[in-house]
C-alpha positions as CSV (number, residue, x, y, z in Angstrom):
1,M,8.3,7.9,-14.1
2,A,7.8,7.6,-12.0
3,L,5.1,3.2,0.3
4,S,-0.4,0.4,1.5
5,S,2.1,-1.5,-0.4
6,T,2.7,2.1,0.6
7,L,4.7,3.1,-0.8
8,F,8.3,2.8,-3.2
9,K,9.8,3.9,-9.8
10,I,12.9,3.3,-11.0
11,S,15.3,4.6,-13.5
12,S,18.8,4.8,-12.9
13,F,19.2,8.0,-11.2
14,A,22.1,10.6,-9.8
15,L,21.9,11.5,-6.4
16,C,22.8,15.3,-5.1
17,L,23.9,14.4,-1.1
18,L,24.8,18.2,-1.3
19,F,21.5,18.6,-0.7
20,L,20.9,17.2,2.6
21,F,23.5,20.1,4.1
22,G,22.1,23.4,1.8
23,T,18.8,24.5,0.2
24,T,19.5,23.9,-3.3
25,S,20.0,21.0,-5.4
26,G,21.1,21.1,-8.9
27,Q,18.8,23.4,-10.4
28,L,16.1,23.5,-7.4
29,S,15.7,25.7,-5.2
30,A,13.7,26.7,-1.9
31,T,13.0,30.4,-3.7
32,F,11.9,28.8,-7.7
33,Y,8.9,30.3,-8.0
34,A,9.5,33.2,-5.6
35,R,8.7,35.6,-8.7
36,T,6.9,34.0,-10.9
37,C,4.3,32.2,-8.4
38,P,4.8,33.6,-4.7
39,N,1.9,32.2,-3.5
40,F,1.9,28.7,-4.6
41,R,2.8,27.1,-1.1
42,I,-0.8,28.3,0.7
43,V,-2.6,26.9,-1.9
44,I,-0.9,22.8,-1.7
45,T,-1.3,23.7,1.7
46,R,-4.3,24.5,2.0
47,A,-6.0,22.4,-0.2
48,V,-4.4,19.6,1.5
49,N,-5.4,20.4,4.9
50,S,-9.0,19.9,3.4
51,A,-8.2,17.0,2.5
52,V,-6.7,15.0,5.1
53,S,-9.2,17.2,7.5
54,S,-12.6,15.1,5.9
55,E,-10.5,12.1,5.2
56,A,-7.4,11.6,7.0
57,R,-6.8,8.6,5.0
58,M,-6.5,11.2,2.0
59,G,-2.7,11.9,4.0
60,A,-1.5,8.6,3.2
61,S,-2.4,8.4,-0.2
62,L,-0.2,11.4,-0.8
63,L,2.5,10.4,0.2
64,R,2.4,6.9,-1.6
65,L,1.8,9.3,-4.8
66,H,4.6,10.9,-4.4
67,F,6.7,7.1,-3.2
68,H,5.2,5.7,-6.6
69,D,6.5,8.7,-8.8
70,C,10.0,8.9,-7.1
71,F,12.5,6.6,-7.4
72,G,12.2,10.5,-11.0
73,C,9.8,12.6,-9.5
74,D,8.3,13.6,-12.8
75,A,4.9,13.2,-12.3
76,S,4.8,10.7,-15.2
77,V,2.6,8.0,-12.9
78,L,0.1,11.1,-13.1
79,L,-0.2,10.8,-16.6
80,D,-3.9,8.7,-17.9
81,D,-3.8,5.7,-20.7
82,T,-5.1,7.0,-24.0
83,A,-5.2,4.9,-27.1
84,N,-1.6,5.1,-28.6
85,F,-0.6,5.0,-24.7
86,T,-0.3,3.0,-21.6
87,G,0.9,5.0,-18.7
88,E,1.6,3.7,-15.1
89,K,-1.4,4.0,-13.4
90,T,-2.6,0.2,-14.5
91,A,0.8,-1.2,-13.2
92,G,0.6,-3.7,-10.8
93,P,1.3,-1.9,-7.5
94,N,-0.9,1.4,-8.4
95,N,-3.8,-0.5,-10.3
96,N,-7.0,-0.2,-7.9
97,S,-4.6,1.6,-5.1
98,L,-3.2,4.7,-6.0
99,R,-5.3,7.4,-5.1
100,G,-5.8,11.1,-4.3
101,F,-5.7,12.1,-8.6
102,N,-8.8,14.4,-8.1
103,I,-6.8,16.5,-4.9
104,I,-4.2,16.6,-7.2
105,D,-6.2,18.1,-10.4
106,T,-7.8,20.7,-7.5
107,I,-4.2,21.8,-6.5
108,K,-3.7,22.3,-10.8
109,T,-6.7,23.9,-11.4
110,Q,-6.0,26.3,-8.8
111,L,-2.5,27.2,-9.4
112,E,-3.8,27.6,-13.1
113,S,-5.9,30.5,-12.3
114,L,-3.2,32.1,-9.7
115,C,0.2,31.3,-12.7
116,P,-0.9,29.7,-15.6
117,G,1.9,27.2,-16.6
118,V,4.4,27.7,-13.7
119,V,3.9,25.1,-11.3
120,S,5.0,21.8,-12.2
121,C,2.7,18.9,-11.6
122,A,6.5,16.9,-10.1
123,D,6.3,20.3,-7.4
124,I,2.7,20.1,-6.6
125,L,3.4,16.1,-4.9
126,S,6.5,16.7,-3.9
127,A,5.1,19.2,-1.3
128,A,1.8,17.5,-0.8
129,A,3.9,14.6,0.5
130,R,5.4,16.9,2.6
131,D,2.6,18.9,3.7
132,S,0.5,15.1,4.1
133,V,2.7,14.1,6.3
134,V,2.8,17.7,8.4
135,A,-1.2,17.5,8.5
136,L,-1.3,14.4,10.2
137,R,1.5,15.7,12.9
138,G,4.7,14.5,11.0
139,P,8.1,15.8,11.0
140,S,7.9,18.4,7.7
141,W,11.2,19.1,6.0
142,N,12.7,21.6,2.9
143,V,11.2,20.8,0.0
144,V,13.3,22.9,-2.6
145,F,11.3,23.4,-6.4
146,G,11.8,23.3,-10.2
147,R,11.0,20.1,-11.1
148,R,9.7,19.4,-14.1
149,D,7.3,17.1,-15.6
150,S,7.5,13.5,-17.9
151,T,6.0,13.9,-21.4
152,T,6.2,10.3,-20.4
153,A,5.9,6.8,-18.3
154,S,6.9,3.5,-18.0
155,Q,4.0,0.7,-17.1
156,S,6.8,-1.6,-17.5
157,A,9.3,-0.2,-15.2
158,A,7.1,0.2,-12.2
159,N,5.6,-3.7,-13.2
160,S,9.5,-4.2,-12.1
161,N,10.5,-2.0,-10.0
162,L,8.8,-0.9,-6.8
163,P,8.7,-3.4,-4.3
164,S,6.0,-5.5,-3.6
165,P,4.3,-6.9,-0.1
166,G,5.2,-9.8,-0.7
167,S,9.0,-8.1,-1.2
168,S,12.1,-9.9,1.4
169,L,14.1,-8.6,3.6
170,S,17.2,-8.7,0.8
171,G,14.2,-7.7,-2.0
172,L,13.6,-3.7,0.0
173,I,17.8,-3.8,0.4
174,S,19.0,-3.6,-3.3
175,S,16.0,-2.0,-4.3
176,F,16.2,0.7,-2.2
177,S,20.0,0.6,-2.6
178,N,20.6,0.7,-6.1
179,Q,18.1,4.0,-6.0
180,G,21.5,4.9,-3.6
181,F,19.6,4.8,-0.5
182,T,21.1,2.7,2.5
183,T,19.3,0.1,4.6
184,N,19.1,2.6,7.2
185,E,17.3,4.9,4.9
186,M,15.2,1.6,3.9
187,V,13.7,1.4,7.3
188,A,13.3,4.8,7.7
189,L,11.3,5.5,5.1
190,S,9.4,2.0,5.4
191,G,8.2,4.0,8.0
192,A,5.8,6.0,5.8
193,H,3.6,2.9,6.5
194,T,2.6,4.5,9.9
195,I,-0.6,5.9,8.3
196,G,-2.6,4.9,6.2
197,Q,-4.4,1.7,5.4
198,A,-4.0,-1.9,2.6
199,R,-6.1,-4.0,1.1
200,C,-6.6,-7.5,2.2
201,T,-5.3,-8.5,-0.9
202,V,-1.7,-7.9,-0.4
203,F,-1.7,-9.1,3.1
204,R,-4.0,-12.3,3.2
205,N,-1.1,-14.7,1.7
206,R,0.1,-14.0,5.7
207,L,-2.8,-13.9,7.8
208,Y,-3.5,-17.2,6.6
209,N,0.3,-18.7,5.3
210,E,3.0,-16.7,7.6
211,N,3.8,-18.0,11.0
212,N,6.4,-14.7,12.6
213,I,2.2,-12.8,13.2
214,N,0.8,-12.3,16.8
215,S,-2.1,-14.9,16.6
216,S,-4.3,-12.6,18.3
217,F,-3.6,-10.1,15.7
218,A,-4.4,-11.9,12.9
219,T,-7.5,-13.5,14.5
220,S,-8.6,-9.9,14.5
221,L,-8.1,-9.7,11.0
222,R,-9.4,-12.4,9.1
223,P,-13.4,-11.2,9.2
224,N,-12.8,-8.5,7.3
225,C,-9.9,-10.3,4.9
226,P,-11.5,-14.1,4.4
227,S,-9.3,-16.4,2.9
228,S,-11.8,-15.6,-0.4
229,G,-13.4,-12.6,-1.5
230,G,-13.5,-8.9,0.2
231,D,-10.6,-8.1,-1.6
232,N,-10.9,-4.4,-1.3
233,N,-11.8,-4.9,1.9
234,L,-9.0,-2.1,4.2
235,S,-7.4,-2.4,7.3
236,P,-4.6,-0.4,9.5
237,L,-1.3,-0.5,7.9
238,D,0.0,-0.2,12.3
239,A,-2.4,0.8,15.2
240,S,-2.7,4.5,14.6
241,A,-2.8,5.0,11.4
242,T,-4.2,8.3,11.1
243,S,-1.2,9.8,13.3
244,F,2.2,9.8,11.5
245,D,4.1,8.5,14.8
246,N,7.0,5.6,15.6
247,R,4.0,2.9,16.2
248,Y,4.8,0.7,13.2
249,Y,7.7,-0.2,14.4
250,N,6.7,-1.2,17.9
251,D,3.7,-3.4,16.1
252,L,7.0,-5.1,14.0
253,I,8.2,-5.7,17.0
254,N,5.5,-7.5,18.4
255,Q,5.0,-9.0,15.5
256,R,2.1,-7.0,14.4
257,G,2.9,-6.3,10.9
258,L,0.1,-6.2,8.7
259,L,2.4,-7.0,5.2
260,H,5.3,-9.0,4.8
261,S,7.7,-6.4,3.5
262,D,6.7,-5.3,7.0
263,Q,7.5,-7.9,9.1
264,E,11.0,-8.6,6.6
265,L,12.4,-5.5,8.6
266,F,12.3,-7.5,12.0
267,N,12.2,-11.2,11.8
268,G,16.2,-12.2,12.7
269,G,18.0,-10.1,10.1
270,S,20.3,-7.1,10.0
271,T,17.5,-4.7,9.9
272,D,15.6,-5.4,13.9
273,A,18.8,-3.5,15.4
274,Q,17.3,-0.2,13.5
275,V,13.8,-1.3,13.9
276,R,14.6,-0.9,17.8
277,T,16.0,2.2,18.0
278,Y,13.2,3.6,16.0
279,S,10.4,2.1,18.5
280,S,11.7,3.3,21.1
281,N,12.7,7.2,19.7
282,A,9.7,8.9,17.5
283,A,12.6,12.1,16.9
284,T,15.8,9.7,15.7
285,F,12.9,7.9,13.5
286,S,11.7,11.8,12.4
287,T,14.7,13.1,11.9
288,D,16.3,10.1,10.1
289,F,12.4,9.6,7.9
290,A,12.9,14.1,6.6
291,N,16.1,13.1,5.9
292,A,15.2,10.2,3.5
293,M,11.8,12.5,1.9
294,V,14.5,15.0,1.2
295,K,16.8,12.5,-0.3
296,M,14.5,10.6,-2.5
297,G,12.7,14.1,-3.4
298,N,16.4,14.7,-5.9
299,L,16.1,11.6,-7.6
300,N,17.2,12.8,-10.4
301,P,14.2,15.2,-11.6
302,L,14.0,17.1,-15.0
303,T,14.9,20.3,-14.7
304,G,16.4,23.2,-17.2
305,S,14.3,22.5,-20.2
306,S,13.6,18.4,-19.7
307,G,10.4,17.7,-19.6
308,Q,7.2,20.2,-19.3
309,V,5.2,22.0,-17.0
310,R,1.9,20.6,-17.8
311,T,-1.4,22.5,-17.7
312,N,-3.5,19.7,-16.8
313,C,-1.1,16.4,-14.6
314,R,-3.2,13.9,-16.6
315,R,-2.1,14.4,-19.8
316,T,1.4,16.2,-21.8
317,N,0.8,19.5,-23.1
């Protein structure tokens, strides 16, 4: 099964912390496709760069797809519903919200022509997330490969386990802790909201009913997000939403967090100090974010004979 309500599927995960210090994790390897499809990374990077060049928001969308797939990294989020199967696309956190499936389809089609049945959809998602961040001038990290694709998905798990835009700080800490993430890693991963946009429906309540929001900021957003209607109108998640930087944390300090869950990170609680650190030190944020993404990409992947390599990311073979 599987950060806008950006971002964050969840089952029980075994975390391979050793990976943080090497180039392999379990059966995953940086050289997994060296013989079977040596040029696969070029195909993915070229497609992502083209998509982000056409629409900067797509970088955030592809990163978010990876977030919502992991917390597993098995491409289950890509499966379409069928007459006999209900997947994750229509789960509350995903429905009318996740996007970028067409970019993954394009990459998959190109890779199937280049090396049929070799590169998994889960590996495409992991590489595309990294390439999206790099395309928006963010940090890079080493992605290892060898994930296989799930043959099923769980809408109920997506509904119950993905943190919502209305999550409290304790809820966020708990959700990430359940997957083996520290509180600092949760704060770093939340920085994915430095890119992209969110729909009015997920931040309307904050605009009209919360007090820990900069008044001029709220006033500027209300015309595009009225108290009723305009559910799908978009607003940027931070003041530089097409550049992967640490502006998100500066916005939180100034009570300009767009989502309730964002502002919870700087609201007199245990994570205030970490937000201040990232707001004043972009390099520290970049390093911590990259390390946390490595960890996320290796949450309980299917490897070996488990799962399959789908020839079409939207359906099982």
